[in-house]
Backbone of each chain as ProteinMPNN parsed JSONL, in Angstrom:
{"seq_chain_A": "MDASQALADLTEISSQIEAAVLFDVAGAVQGSTLTDADASAELVRTAGELLEAAAAFRSGETEVTQLEASTQDGSVFVVRDGGRGVVATTAPEPTVGLVFYDLKSCLRGAAEEPKPKRRRRTTKPPEETAS", "coords_chain_A": {"N_chain_A": [[-15.346, -31.379, 13.76], [-15.756, -33.525, 16.597], [-18.686, -35.202, 18.553], [-17.944, -35.124, 21.392], [-15.747, -33.084, 21.478], [-17.382, -31.028, 20.912], [-19.026, -30.767, 22.873], [-17.38, -30.573, 24.831], [-16.466, -27.989, 24.468], [-18.864, -26.564, 24.55], [-19.563, -26.686, 27.404], [-17.544, -25.884, 28.418], [-17.692, -22.811, 27.552], [-20.245, -22.131, 28.591], [-21.138, -21.482, 31.398], [-23.706, -21.87, 32.591], [-24.808, -24.156, 31.81], [-25.309, -27.395, 33.348], [-25.589, -30.201, 32.34], [-25.292, -31.896, 29.457], [-26.438, -33.512, 26.612], [-25.932, -34.817, 23.584], [-27.9, -36.294, 20.509], [-28.772, -38.547, 17.979], [-31.096, -38.388, 15.39], [-32.573, -40.953, 15.701], [-32.445, -41.226, 18.451], [-30.331, -42.004, 19.669], [-27.576, -41.664, 22.048], [-24.965, -39.687, 21.151], [-22.863, -38.102, 22.319], [-22.142, -37.071, 25.578], [-22.098, -35.02, 28.693], [-22.477, -36.35, 30.962], [-21.397, -38.93, 33.332], [-22.733, -41.194, 33.843], [-24.269, -43.492, 32.006], [-26.858, -44.544, 31.691], [-28.315, -42.256, 32.841], [-27.689, -40.24, 30.749], [-29.22, -41.796, 28.41], [-31.552, -41.697, 29.491], [-32.049, -39.147, 29.807], [-32.154, -38.49, 27.036], [-34.153, -39.939, 26.21], [-36.172, -38.737, 27.472], [-36.081, -36.262, 26.531], [-36.644, -36.641, 23.744], [-39.266, -37.42, 24.259], [-40.606, -34.824, 25.059], [-40.185, -33.509, 23.1], [-42.014, -34.977, 21.374], [-44.668, -34.738, 22.422], [-44.779, -31.721, 22.556], [-45.052, -31.193, 19.912], [-47.645, -31.996, 19.279], [-49.021, -29.844, 20.058], [-49.276, -28.282, 17.997], [-51.024, -28.225, 15.01], [-50.616, -29.414, 11.724], [-47.636, -28.633, 9.345], [-45.327, -27.945, 10.483], [-42.626, -28.087, 12.584], [-41.332, -28.96, 16.06], [-38.397, -27.078, 16.828], [-37.069, -25.965, 19.009], [-37.076, -26.137, 22.671], [-38.04, -24.937, 25.98], [-38.164, -25.951, 29.195], [-39.194, -24.708, 32.214], [-38.636, -24.929, 35.702], [-38.884, -24.883, 39.32], [-36.638, -26.23, 39.969], [-34.976, -25.932, 38.047], [-33.938, -25.63, 34.506], [-34.968, -27.217, 31.673], [-33.394, -27.531, 28.551], [-34.289, -28.3, 24.881], [-32.688, -28.743, 21.779], [-33.29, -28.887, 18.44], [-31.675, -29.793, 15.254], [-31.928, -30.52, 11.769], [-30.574, -33.559, 11.551], [-29.835, -34.019, 14.322], [-29.769, -33.563, 17.566], [-29.728, -31.909, 20.828], [-29.81, -31.949, 24.389], [-30.281, -30.362, 27.495], [-29.42, -29.393, 30.745], [-30.192, -26.973, 33.353], [-29.358, -24.664, 36.111], [-31.876, -22.873, 38.034], [-33.662, -20.375, 36.652], [-32.129, -19.434, 33.971], [-30.069, -17.521, 31.679], [-32.085, -17.393, 29.104], [-31.691, -17.02, 26.17], [-28.959, -17.025, 25.969], [-28.392, -19.285, 26.269], [-29.581, -20.933, 24.602], [-28.479, -19.993, 22.316], [-25.726, -20.953, 22.911], [-26.274, -23.818, 22.914], [-27.162, -24.14, 20.102], [-24.836, -23.388, 18.747], [-23.319, -25.584, 19.614], [-24.448, -27.719, 18.33], [-24.078, -27.14, 15.846], [-21.313, -27.268, 15.727], [-20.878, -29.851, 16.146], [-21.713, -31.086, 13.913], [-20.191, -30.432, 11.945], [-17.656, -31.38, 9.822], [-14.607, -33.204, 10.616], [-11.553, -31.171, 10.397], [-9.435, -32.195, 7.606], [-6.006, -33.181, 8.127], [-3.157, -31.467, 7.517], [-0.896, -32.227, 5.342], [2.564, -32.803, 5.275], [4.778, -31.096, 2.991], [7.046, -33.004, 1.351], [8.995, -32.336, -0.226], [11.915, -32.827, -2.202], [15.1, -31.31, -1.825], [16.771, -29.281, -4.349], [18.875, -31.056, -5.942], [22.241, -31.073, -5.704], [24.772, -30.002, -8.357], [27.577, -31.328, -9.397], [30.582, -29.749, -10.311]], "CA_chain_A": [[-15.408, -31.679, 15.226], [-16.929, -34.66, 16.776], [-19.683, -34.808, 19.49], [-17.39, -34.81, 22.694], [-15.311, -31.841, 21.461], [-18.247, -29.932, 20.67], [-19.679, -30.668, 24.213], [-16.486, -30.023, 25.889], [-16.596, -26.596, 24.142], [-20.324, -26.125, 25.429], [-19.392, -26.478, 28.89], [-16.115, -24.519, 28.47], [-18.3, -21.427, 27.11], [-21.379, -21.939, 28.952], [-21.048, -21.802, 32.884], [-24.889, -22.174, 33.051], [-25.175, -25.513, 31.554], [-25.267, -28.509, 34.136], [-25.529, -31.398, 31.793], [-25.884, -31.853, 28.381], [-26.272, -34.865, 25.967], [-26.217, -34.782, 22.059], [-28.442, -37.333, 20.373], [-29.205, -38.225, 16.718], [-32.521, -38.599, 15.038], [-32.783, -42.293, 16.21], [-32.604, -41.067, 19.746], [-29.058, -42.62, 20.276], [-26.768, -41.028, 22.464], [-23.963, -39.456, 20.424], [-21.963, -37.887, 23.385], [-22.639, -36.744, 26.954], [-20.875, -34.747, 29.773], [-22.826, -37.201, 32.048], [-20.593, -40.009, 33.041], [-23.62, -42.407, 33.604], [-24.853, -43.967, 30.676], [-28.124, -44.672, 31.852], [-28.809, -41.39, 32.71], [-27.64, -39.652, 29.581], [-30.061, -42.533, 27.842], [-32.852, -41.222, 30.015], [-32.256, -37.463, 29.521], [-32.578, -38.281, 25.487], [-35.411, -40.319, 26.191], [-37.392, -37.558, 28.243], [-36.034, -35.065, 25.3], [-37.948, -37.044, 22.618], [-40.846, -37.551, 24.785], [-40.955, -33.512, 25.278], [-40.558, -32.756, 21.444], [-43.163, -35.373, 20.498], [-45.499, -34.275, 23.034], [-44.801, -30.354, 21.94], [-45.273, -31.336, 18.238], [-48.84, -32.241, 19.066], [-49.878, -28.612, 20.42], [-49.943, -27.722, 16.754], [-51.567, -28.851, 13.797], [-49.589, -28.702, 10.542], [-46.384, -29.604, 9.33], [-44.432, -27.163, 11.244], [-41.937, -29.146, 13.661], [-40.917, -28.187, 17.101], [-37.221, -26.795, 16.655], [-36.398, -25.86, 20.256], [-38.168, -25.675, 23.653], [-37.557, -24.826, 27.091], [-39.281, -26.089, 30.299], [-38.538, -23.941, 33.391], [-39.058, -25.308, 36.774], [-38.43, -24.363, 40.484], [-35.71, -26.823, 40.503], [-34.068, -25.664, 37.042], [-34.751, -25.686, 33.395], [-34.58, -28.13, 30.484], [-33.514, -27.213, 27.03], [-33.77, -29.144, 24.159], [-32.502, -28.018, 20.36], [-33.139, -29.898, 17.368], [-31.532, -29.267, 14.145], [-31.529, -31.575, 10.935], [-30.641, -35.058, 12.222], [-29.381, -34.088, 15.418], [-30.306, -32.766, 18.876], [-29.053, -31.659, 22.01], [-30.763, -31.597, 25.501], [-29.237, -29.424, 28.357], [-30.046, -29.054, 31.988], [-29.458, -25.95, 33.887], [-29.954, -24.122, 37.463], [-33.067, -22.035, 37.803], [-33.508, -18.791, 36.091], [-30.863, -19.301, 33.619], [-30.344, -16.688, 30.704], [-32.552, -18.309, 28.077], [-31.105, -16.861, 24.854], [-27.724, -17.189, 25.787], [-28.458, -20.962, 26.478], [-30.142, -21.413, 23.242], [-27.495, -19.646, 21.217], [-24.84, -22.036, 22.947], [-26.817, -25.3, 22.175], [-27.189, -24.392, 18.633], [-23.48, -23.414, 18.179], [-22.819, -26.856, 19.938], [-24.974, -28.511, 17.151], [-23.177, -26.737, 14.375], [-20.147, -27.826, 15.86], [-21.033, -31.357, 15.864], [-22.219, -31.306, 12.741], [-18.958, -30.032, 11.114], [-16.67, -32.666, 9.314], [-13.21, -32.663, 11.134], [-10.65, -30.709, 9.19], [-8.114, -32.93, 7.344], [-4.753, -32.838, 8.622], [-2.512, -30.975, 6.338], [-0.084, -33.152, 4.919], [3.973, -32.026, 5.192], [5.412, -31.512, 2.016], [8.128, -33.848, 1.332], [9.859, -32.024, -1.696], [13.542, -32.829, -1.931], [15.825, -30.05, -2.056], [17.226, -29.604, -5.442], [20.267, -31.91, -6.069], [23.809, -30.243, -6.184], [25.26, -30.576, -9.504], [29.129, -31.395, -9.235], [30.973, -28.783, -11.502]], "C_chain_A": [[-16.369, -32.722, 15.637], [-17.747, -34.385, 18.129], [-18.833, -34.579, 20.799], [-16.507, -33.434, 22.53], [-16.28, -30.868, 21.71], [-19.131, -29.718, 22.279], [-18.795, -30.433, 25.31], [-16.171, -28.283, 25.49], [-17.58, -25.862, 24.555], [-19.895, -25.825, 26.879], [-18.325, -25.832, 29.312], [-16.896, -22.95, 28.247], [-19.542, -21.028, 27.878], [-21.245, -22.319, 30.557], [-22.523, -22.315, 33.462], [-25.277, -23.402, 32.81], [-24.564, -26.612, 32.635], [-24.808, -29.837, 33.506], [-25.876, -31.341, 30.572], [-25.489, -32.919, 27.416], [-26.773, -34.299, 24.384], [-26.688, -36.254, 21.653], [-28.61, -37.282, 18.684], [-30.94, -38.734, 16.433], [-33.281, -39.671, 15.654], [-33.123, -42.393, 17.675], [-31.245, -41.84, 20.376], [-28.111, -41.767, 20.501], [-25.389, -40.84, 21.512], [-22.61, -38.946, 21.274], [-22.81, -37.06, 24.531], [-21.633, -36.262, 27.756], [-21.359, -35.531, 31.113], [-21.707, -38.464, 32.119], [-21.363, -41.515, 33.319], [-24.36, -42.452, 32.752], [-26.154, -43.79, 30.558], [-28.909, -43.254, 32.12], [-29.08, -40.374, 31.605], [-28.789, -40.408, 28.608], [-31.462, -41.925, 28.42], [-33.32, -39.878, 29.575], [-32.693, -37.508, 27.941], [-33.919, -38.787, 25.488], [-36.68, -39.442, 26.515], [-37.504, -36.526, 27.06], [-36.983, -35.602, 24.166], [-39.457, -37.032, 23.11], [-41.416, -35.862, 24.903], [-41.289, -33.034, 23.979], [-41.96, -33.642, 21.023], [-44.421, -34.888, 21.03], [-46.109, -32.674, 22.692], [-45.462, -30.272, 20.522], [-46.864, -31.28, 18.414], [-49.652, -31.099, 19.41], [-50.11, -28.038, 19.115], [-49.968, -28.559, 15.813], [-50.634, -28.41, 12.603], [-48.448, -29.469, 10.272], [-45.251, -28.796, 9.822], [-43.826, -28.029, 12.389], [-41.404, -27.965, 14.924], [-39.219, -28.064, 16.806], [-36.468, -26.682, 17.856], [-37.656, -25.668, 21.633], [-37.524, -25.681, 25.004], [-38.492, -24.997, 28.16], [-38.47, -25.682, 31.474], [-39.457, -24.511, 34.598], [-38.446, -24.798, 38.092], [-36.924, -24.897, 40.635], [-34.551, -26.589, 39.338], [-34.776, -25.837, 35.753], [-34.008, -26.758, 32.388], [-34.537, -27.683, 29.158], [-33.443, -28.336, 26.125], [-33.988, -28.295, 22.688], [-32.455, -29.077, 19.348], [-32.861, -29.206, 16.042], [-30.986, -30.3, 13.077], [-31.643, -32.855, 11.716], [-30.102, -35.081, 13.452], [-30.211, -33.396, 16.549], [-29.418, -32.639, 19.939], [-30.022, -31.317, 23.041], [-29.43, -31.284, 26.737], [-30.076, -29.255, 29.535], [-29.333, -27.693, 32.664], [-30.081, -25.666, 35.249], [-31.19, -23.294, 37.107], [-32.72, -20.682, 37.376], [-32.387, -18.479, 35.216], [-31.302, -18.243, 32.484], [-30.576, -17.466, 29.297], [-31.896, -18.172, 26.65], [-29.895, -17.027, 24.654], [-27.684, -18.785, 25.812], [-28.85, -21.684, 25.21], [-28.917, -21.364, 22.014], [-26.077, -20.615, 21.391], [-25.074, -23.383, 22.577], [-26.707, -25.317, 20.479], [-25.655, -24.233, 17.863], [-22.728, -24.838, 18.703], [-23.139, -27.886, 18.615], [-24.492, -28.495, 16.093], [-21.975, -27.338, 14.736], [-19.861, -29.196, 15.72], [-21.203, -31.638, 14.663], [-21.221, -31.216, 11.873], [-17.959, -31.297, 10.852], [-15.332, -32.228, 10.046], [-12.337, -32.55, 10.117], [-9.373, -31.601, 9.025], [-6.974, -32.36, 7.545], [-4.087, -32.355, 7.517], [-1.363, -31.815, 6.308], [1.14, -32.136, 4.662], [4.434, -32.404, 3.72], [6.746, -32.026, 1.933], [8.947, -33.766, 0.254], [11.406, -32.27, -1.38], [14.137, -31.727, -2.416], [16.613, -30.352, -3.535], [18.806, -30.287, -5.394], [21.507, -30.876, -6.563], [24.281, -30.851, -7.378], [26.764, -30.121, -9.34], [29.66, -30.52, -10.534], [32.488, -29.198, -11.488]], "O_chain_A": [[-17.511, -32.843, 15.194], [-17.468, -33.373, 18.771], [-19.208, -33.542, 21.347], [-16.565, -32.659, 23.485], [-16.138, -29.982, 22.552], [-19.708, -28.696, 22.652], [-19.159, -30.16, 26.454], [-15.669, -27.513, 26.308], [-17.425, -24.694, 24.912], [-19.942, -24.691, 27.357], [-18.187, -25.293, 30.41], [-16.49, -22.007, 28.926], [-19.927, -19.858, 27.896], [-21.26, -23.511, 30.864], [-22.629, -22.985, 34.49], [-26.128, -23.868, 33.567], [-23.339, -26.666, 32.746], [-23.875, -30.5, 33.962], [-26.898, -30.68, 30.386], [-24.305, -33.251, 27.357], [-27.728, -33.566, 24.13], [-26.184, -37.258, 22.156], [-28.591, -36.2, 18.098], [-31.709, -39.305, 17.207], [-34.418, -39.493, 16.091], [-33.832, -43.274, 18.161], [-31.242, -42.21, 21.55], [-27.654, -41.081, 19.587], [-24.79, -41.859, 21.167], [-21.48, -39.319, 20.959], [-23.909, -36.533, 24.357], [-20.499, -36.742, 27.748], [-20.761, -35.393, 32.18], [-21.215, -38.918, 31.087], [-20.872, -42.625, 33.121], [-25.184, -41.555, 32.572], [-26.692, -43.122, 29.675], [-30.041, -43.115, 31.657], [-30.143, -39.784, 31.413], [-29.389, -39.586, 27.916], [-32.395, -41.733, 27.641], [-34.418, -39.512, 29.157], [-33.503, -36.671, 27.544], [-34.804, -38.202, 24.864], [-37.798, -39.444, 26.002], [-38.554, -36.033, 26.648], [-37.97, -34.977, 23.78], [-40.486, -36.724, 22.507], [-42.632, -35.679, 24.832], [-42.281, -32.372, 23.673], [-42.88, -33.083, 20.426], [-45.3, -34.6, 20.218], [-47.292, -32.352, 22.58], [-46.251, -29.406, 20.142], [-47.431, -30.484, 17.665], [-50.859, -31.148, 19.173], [-51.09, -27.303, 18.996], [-49.18, -29.493, 15.666], [-50.043, -27.334, 12.519], [-48.193, -30.588, 10.717], [-44.137, -29.142, 9.432], [-44.604, -28.663, 13.103], [-41.18, -26.756, 14.857], [-38.723, -29.153, 16.519], [-35.342, -27.176, 17.913], [-38.786, -25.192, 21.535], [-36.524, -26.376, 25.185], [-39.534, -24.342, 28.175], [-37.355, -26.13, 31.742], [-40.686, -24.567, 34.552], [-37.37, -24.221, 37.935], [-36.078, -24.251, 41.253], [-33.391, -26.947, 39.544], [-35.971, -26.13, 35.721], [-32.81, -27.036, 32.35], [-35.598, -27.439, 28.585], [-32.703, -29.284, 26.386], [-34.909, -27.531, 22.4], [-31.677, -30.029, 19.408], [-33.542, -28.257, 15.653], [-29.917, -30.886, 13.248], [-32.618, -33.162, 12.401], [-29.81, -36.21, 13.846], [-31.232, -32.747, 16.322], [-28.36, -33.267, 19.937], [-30.954, -30.551, 22.798], [-28.278, -31.698, 26.859], [-31.278, -29.009, 29.435], [-28.141, -27.422, 32.519], [-31.114, -26.236, 35.601], [-31.466, -23.073, 35.928], [-31.722, -20.03, 37.681], [-31.677, -17.501, 35.453], [-32.489, -18.011, 32.255], [-29.722, -17.984, 28.577], [-31.594, -19.192, 26.03], [-29.458, -17.182, 23.514], [-26.754, -19.363, 25.249], [-28.486, -22.813, 24.88], [-28.557, -22.201, 21.186], [-25.418, -20.995, 20.423], [-24.226, -24.062, 21.999], [-26.289, -26.239, 19.778], [-25.332, -24.737, 16.787], [-21.639, -25.151, 18.221], [-22.327, -28.622, 18.054], [-24.371, -29.465, 15.346], [-21.535, -28.073, 13.852], [-18.814, -29.66, 15.268], [-20.702, -32.71, 14.325], [-21.305, -31.97, 10.904], [-17.605, -32.059, 11.751], [-14.997, -31.044, 10.076], [-12.188, -33.342, 9.186], [-8.503, -31.778, 9.878], [-6.78, -31.184, 7.24], [-4.435, -32.836, 6.438], [-0.859, -32.102, 7.394], [1.028, -31.045, 4.103], [4.496, -33.547, 3.267], [7.618, -31.383, 2.518], [9.546, -34.722, -0.237], [11.949, -31.88, -0.346], [13.697, -31.182, -3.428], [17.006, -31.482, -3.823], [19.72, -29.813, -4.72], [21.58, -30.143, -7.55], [24.245, -32.074, -7.512], [27.151, -28.961, -9.192], [29.145, -30.655, -11.643], [33.275, -28.69, -12.286]]}, "seq_chain_B": "MKRKALALAGFATGLLAGTLFYRRSSARRRDRLDVYFADGSMVSFVEGSPEAERLLPLARQALAAARR", "coords_chain_B": {"N_chain_B": [[-38.318, 22.28, 60.676], [-40.617, 21.67, 58.853], [-38.808, 20.869, 56.882], [-37.726, 18.486, 57.971], [-39.507, 16.734, 58.259], [-40.506, 16.314, 55.317], [-38.198, 15.087, 54.591], [-38.387, 12.827, 56.275], [-40.709, 11.656, 55.19], [-40.058, 11.101, 52.611], [-38.034, 9.27, 52.991], [-39.806, 7.074, 54.058], [-41.421, 6.616, 52.121], [-39.715, 5.527, 50.287], [-38.496, 3.513, 51.435], [-40.965, 1.866, 51.42], [-41.507, 1.536, 48.522], [-38.997, 0.201, 47.896], [-39.463, -2.354, 49.601], [-41.81, -3.258, 48.376], [-40.742, -3.735, 45.563], [-38.869, -5.529, 46.136], [-40.312, -7.815, 47.216], [-41.924, -8.149, 45.33], [-39.896, -9.15, 43.213], [-39.144, -11.293, 44.604], [-41.12, -12.842, 44.451], [-42.651, -15.977, 44.173], [-41.885, -17.977, 41.216], [-43.552, -19.096, 38.364], [-43.746, -22.177, 36.968], [-43.277, -22.999, 33.781], [-43.48, -23.602, 30.111], [-42.04, -23.379, 27.288], [-42.238, -23.448, 23.64], [-40.635, -23.491, 20.587], [-41.38, -23.472, 17.164], [-40.674, -24.253, 13.63], [-41.647, -22.723, 11.993], [-41.271, -20.266, 12.853], [-42.639, -19.249, 15.149], [-43.997, -19.112, 18.6], [-45.366, -20.823, 21.452], [-46.313, -20.552, 24.709], [-46.885, -21.932, 27.796], [-48.32, -21.897, 30.907], [-47.834, -23.196, 34.117], [-50.315, -25.216, 35.413], [-51.816, -25.333, 33.133], [-53.243, -27.39, 30.735], [-51.469, -28.612, 28.93], [-48.953, -27.617, 29.778], [-48.953, -29.147, 32.353], [-48.902, -31.75, 31.412], [-46.31, -31.805, 30.129], [-44.415, -30.865, 32.218], [-43.86, -32.669, 34.181], [-42.307, -34.357, 32.926], [-39.932, -32.61, 32.136], [-39.118, -32.649, 34.725], [-38.291, -34.905, 35.618], [-36.306, -35.371, 33.904], [-34.284, -33.565, 34.995], [-33.914, -34.41, 37.016], [-32.8, -37.116, 36.316], [-30.362, -36.176, 35.164], [-28.979, -34.872, 37.607], [-28.737, -37.163, 39.294]], "CA_chain_B": [[-39.296, 21.268, 61.068], [-41.121, 21.365, 57.727], [-38.021, 19.725, 55.91], [-37.481, 17.086, 58.52], [-41.018, 15.785, 57.954], [-40.545, 16.084, 54.214], [-37.28, 13.979, 54.511], [-38.949, 11.675, 56.801], [-41.881, 11.239, 54.2], [-39.388, 10.613, 51.571], [-37.343, 7.995, 53.526], [-40.659, 6.422, 54.279], [-41.759, 5.967, 50.441], [-38.619, 4.964, 49.349], [-38.599, 1.905, 52.11], [-42.053, 1.204, 51.0], [-41.124, 1.048, 47.135], [-38.121, -0.871, 48.013], [-40.124, -3.455, 50.152], [-42.679, -3.822, 47.354], [-40.009, -4.385, 44.61], [-38.228, -7.246, 46.637], [-41.393, -8.691, 47.41], [-42.534, -8.486, 43.754], [-39.088, -9.88, 42.471], [-38.709, -12.642, 44.992], [-42.289, -13.843, 44.668], [-42.853, -17.457, 43.539], [-41.931, -17.914, 39.811], [-44.505, -20.095, 37.963], [-43.088, -22.998, 36.262], [-43.423, -22.499, 32.545], [-43.019, -24.275, 29.159], [-41.822, -22.508, 25.931], [-42.143, -24.253, 22.683], [-40.656, -22.788, 19.557], [-41.698, -23.948, 16.03], [-39.456, -23.901, 12.643], [-42.054, -21.46, 11.377], [-40.811, -18.876, 13.746], [-43.804, -19.05, 16.041], [-43.624, -19.886, 19.739], [-46.088, -20.847, 22.473], [-45.832, -20.729, 26.003], [-47.576, -22.713, 28.847], [-47.764, -21.812, 32.359], [-48.215, -23.997, 35.169], [-51.822, -25.256, 35.565], [-52.613, -25.307, 31.872], [-53.142, -28.883, 30.772], [-50.158, -28.705, 28.482], [-47.656, -27.824, 30.996], [-49.157, -30.322, 33.453], [-48.306, -32.893, 30.574], [-45.112, -31.922, 29.838], [-43.317, -30.3, 32.939], [-43.421, -33.873, 34.999], [-41.209, -34.911, 31.991], [-38.926, -31.871, 32.376], [-38.536, -32.793, 36.134], [-37.86, -36.36, 35.368], [-34.814, -34.9, 32.99], [-33.528, -32.813, 35.843], [-33.458, -35.59, 37.883], [-31.656, -37.928, 35.65], [-29.142, -35.073, 35.074], [-28.364, -34.757, 38.807], [-28.644, -38.258, 40.224]], "C_chain_B": [[-39.969, 20.632, 59.68], [-40.368, 19.989, 56.84], [-37.486, 18.349, 56.414], [-38.614, 16.217, 58.156], [-40.987, 15.303, 56.606], [-39.63, 14.86, 53.823], [-37.653, 12.537, 55.06], [-39.786, 10.79, 55.816], [-41.142, 10.715, 52.83], [-38.773, 9.18, 51.714], [-38.404, 6.924, 53.521], [-41.267, 5.724, 52.772], [-40.841, 5.215, 49.98], [-38.42, 3.783, 49.959], [-39.607, 1.129, 51.614], [-41.839, 0.39, 49.506], [-40.373, -0.199, 47.341], [-38.549, -2.224, 48.527], [-40.994, -4.119, 49.063], [-41.693, -4.488, 46.283], [-39.529, -5.527, 45.042], [-39.315, -7.96, 46.776], [-41.846, -9.293, 46.22], [-41.464, -9.584, 42.955], [-38.811, -11.28, 43.07], [-40.132, -13.499, 45.16], [-42.172, -15.21, 43.772], [-42.889, -17.21, 42.097], [-42.849, -18.997, 39.297], [-43.545, -21.027, 36.935], [-43.978, -22.7, 34.794], [-42.771, -23.541, 31.277], [-42.929, -23.311, 27.784], [-41.557, -23.471, 24.534], [-41.783, -23.608, 21.235], [-40.775, -23.636, 17.896], [-40.773, -23.536, 14.722], [-40.016, -22.959, 11.698], [-41.712, -19.865, 11.836], [-41.821, -18.934, 15.093], [-43.236, -19.856, 17.582], [-45.107, -19.684, 20.756], [-45.677, -21.097, 23.707], [-47.051, -21.1, 27.037], [-47.226, -22.612, 30.087], [-48.429, -22.846, 33.221], [-49.659, -24.007, 35.453], [-52.438, -25.313, 34.437], [-52.267, -26.858, 31.555], [-51.842, -29.352, 29.994], [-49.008, -28.575, 29.201], [-47.973, -28.941, 32.11], [-48.863, -31.762, 32.87], [-47.126, -33.006, 30.724], [-44.167, -31.533, 31.163], [-43.088, -31.451, 34.093], [-42.297, -34.496, 34.273], [-39.734, -34.178, 32.033], [-38.264, -32.169, 33.761], [-37.694, -34.259, 36.083], [-36.331, -36.128, 34.818], [-33.852, -34.489, 33.96], [-32.97, -33.957, 37.022], [-32.558, -36.736, 37.627], [-30.63, -37.318, 35.411], [-28.253, -35.279, 36.698], [-28.229, -35.86, 39.709], [-26.951, -38.923, 40.054]], "O_chain_B": [[-39.918, 19.434, 59.399], [-40.772, 18.912, 56.401], [-37.01, 17.423, 55.758], [-38.493, 15.049, 57.787], [-41.319, 14.136, 56.399], [-39.95, 13.928, 53.085], [-37.374, 11.448, 54.558], [-39.649, 9.579, 55.64], [-41.729, 9.941, 52.074], [-38.889, 8.229, 50.942], [-38.072, 5.844, 53.032], [-41.464, 4.535, 52.523], [-41.108, 4.244, 49.273], [-38.15, 2.844, 49.21], [-39.431, -0.06, 51.347], [-41.931, -0.819, 49.292], [-40.787, -1.334, 47.107], [-38.078, -3.223, 47.983], [-40.941, -5.329, 48.847], [-41.788, -5.701, 46.101], [-39.722, -6.555, 44.392], [-39.152, -9.075, 46.28], [-42.102, -10.479, 46.012], [-41.844, -10.549, 42.291], [-38.389, -12.234, 42.416], [-40.255, -14.537, 45.811], [-41.548, -15.254, 42.712], [-43.702, -16.412, 41.63], [-42.838, -19.98, 40.038], [-42.698, -20.506, 36.21], [-45.127, -22.259, 34.769], [-41.728, -24.171, 31.459], [-43.865, -22.595, 27.429], [-40.572, -24.21, 24.537], [-42.772, -23.155, 20.659], [-39.947, -24.534, 17.74], [-40.145, -22.48, 14.805], [-39.362, -22.418, 10.807], [-41.866, -18.763, 11.311], [-41.324, -18.468, 16.118], [-42.429, -20.776, 17.71], [-45.773, -18.65, 20.796], [-44.707, -21.834, 23.881], [-48.111, -20.478, 26.974], [-46.159, -23.037, 30.53], [-49.551, -23.272, 32.948], [-50.239, -22.953, 35.715], [-53.667, -25.354, 34.501], [-51.28, -27.45, 31.99], [-51.219, -30.347, 30.363], [-48.132, -29.44, 29.2], [-47.037, -29.53, 32.65], [-48.634, -32.746, 33.573], [-46.624, -33.975, 31.293], [-43.026, -31.989, 31.077], [-42.2, -31.238, 34.918], [-41.413, -35.101, 34.879], [-38.659, -34.777, 31.989], [-37.062, -31.98, 33.95], [-36.568, -34.462, 36.537], [-35.347, -36.683, 35.309], [-32.7, -34.918, 33.901], [-31.904, -34.142, 37.608], [-31.767, -37.233, 38.428], [-29.657, -38.073, 35.433], [-27.121, -35.749, 36.819], [-27.694, -35.688, 40.803], [-26.591, -39.878, 40.741]]}, "name": "protein", "num_of_chains": 2, "seq": "MDASQALADLTEISSQIEAAVLFDVAGAVQGSTLTDADASAELVRTAGELLEAAAAFRSGETEVTQLEASTQDGSVFVVRDGGRGVVATTAPEPTVGLVFYDLKSCLRGAAEEPKPKRRRRTTKPPEETASMKRKALALAGFATGLLAGTLFYRRSSARRRDRLDVYFADGSMVSFVEGSPEAERLLPLARQALAAARR"}
């Protein structure tokens, strides 16, 4: 499944998510529900800053896997898994567990290799033998 | 007469409880930040803490970017 398909599935199953952007470890946008490329890039940049700043709250090796910033205007979710991440915004007071679950599903979906198309068998029917 | 007074008192108590519940549930919720780590731990910072004051503006920026 590619990034755009994973995001399409995400917005279809989660009515709480207003916008979502998939990004890679380098911070490059891989897919977005937003039409404005600058807005997508800014969302990813902000997500990176949030992850980086949040990581500083803990000393040691453990890394931040997900975070939620809840404000009066809405919530921002960032989930990171392996080399990819997804940042999403919602309206105020979302169902937090459900949003995290949907975002993780989206990341898993985006990481899946596209299934190879099945080839049609082109076997010739047995030739009739003239008797 | 006594039954009427009891019914009135019950109604008043219910009304008071309902009002308190409504006021508490509609009270202003505080902004907060929940951070989850790979080892399964989680920390929460509420509005007013130095950590939240540092990160919540970034979240507001992200919301503004997504909605423009």
